[in-house]
C-alpha positions as CSV (number, residue, x, y, z in Angstrom):
1,M,81.1,82.6,98.8
2,T,82.7,79.7,100.1
3,I,86.5,80.9,100.8
4,T,88.0,83.0,104.1
5,H,89.2,86.9,104.3
6,P,92.8,85.4,103.7
7,E,91.9,83.5,100.8
8,F,90.1,85.5,99.0
9,F,93.1,88.7,99.4
10,R,95.6,85.9,97.5
11,T,93.4,85.4,94.7
12,L,92.2,89.3,93.9
13,Q,95.8,90.3,94.8
14,R,96.2,87.6,91.7
15,L,92.8,88.9,90.3
16,L,94.1,92.6,90.0
17,L,97.8,91.7,89.1
18,H,97.7,94.6,86.6
19,S,95.8,96.6,87.5
20,P,96.4,99.4,90.3
21,Y,94.3,98.3,93.7
22,E,93.7,99.1,97.3
23,L,93.8,97.1,99.9
24,V,91.9,98.4,103.1
25,R,90.9,96.1,106.5
26,D,87.6,94.8,105.1
27,G,87.9,95.2,101.0
28,A,89.8,97.1,97.9
29,T,89.3,99.4,95.5
30,F,90.5,100.2,91.8
31,R,89.8,101.8,88.1
32,L,88.1,99.8,86.1
33,G,87.6,102.1,83.1
34,E,86.6,105.9,83.5
35,G,85.3,104.4,86.7
36,H,86.2,102.2,90.1
37,V,85.1,98.9,91.7
38,E,84.6,98.5,95.4
39,I,84.5,95.6,97.2
40,R,83.4,94.3,100.9
41,L,83.8,91.6,102.5
42,G,81.2,90.8,105.4
43,P,82.3,89.2,108.2
44,E,83.4,85.9,108.5
45,E,80.9,82.6,109.3
46,S,80.7,79.3,108.9
47,R,78.5,77.0,107.2
48,R,77.9,73.2,108.7
49,L,77.1,70.6,106.4
50,G,76.1,67.3,107.9
51,G,80.0,67.0,109.7
52,F,82.0,69.9,107.7
53,H,82.7,73.0,108.7
54,L,83.2,75.7,105.4
55,P,84.0,79.3,105.4
56,R,81.5,82.1,104.3
57,T,82.1,85.1,103.7
58,L,79.5,87.6,101.8
59,V,81.3,89.9,99.0
60,E,79.6,92.8,97.8
61,L,81.1,94.2,94.9
62,R,79.7,98.1,93.9
63,F,80.1,99.5,90.2
64,D,80.6,103.3,89.8
65,H,80.3,104.7,86.1
66,C,81.8,101.9,84.9
67,E,81.2,101.0,81.3
68,P,78.5,97.6,81.6
69,G,81.0,95.7,79.0
70,A,84.0,96.6,81.6
71,V,81.7,95.1,83.9
72,D,80.9,92.1,82.0
73,G,84.5,91.7,81.4
74,F,85.5,92.2,85.2
75,L,82.9,90.0,86.1
76,A,83.7,87.1,83.5
77,R,87.9,87.4,84.9
78,F,86.4,87.6,88.6
79,D,84.6,84.0,88.5
80,R,87.5,82.4,86.4
81,H,89.9,83.6,89.0
82,F,87.5,82.5,92.2
83,R,86.3,79.5,90.9
84,R,86.6,76.0,93.0
85,G,86.8,72.7,91.4
86,G,84.5,70.2,92.6
87,G,82.2,67.2,91.2
């Protein structure tokens, strides 16, 4: 993702506003239905495009014992919260 760790955590906290969650140094864990989700962030890197430097972070989502419908719903919300404008 083109995002820094602080930006990711700010957005994630808005996404999980109504869900209990636990933040850890490199991600977060929270319940989703009967299962749980683990989010892990890779190291912050930078991508250079001409004169631009963009932040880049590998984001890994792990779903454990989550119903497929709950996963689909969460991924749709995740995408809406982390979507960036552009053109």
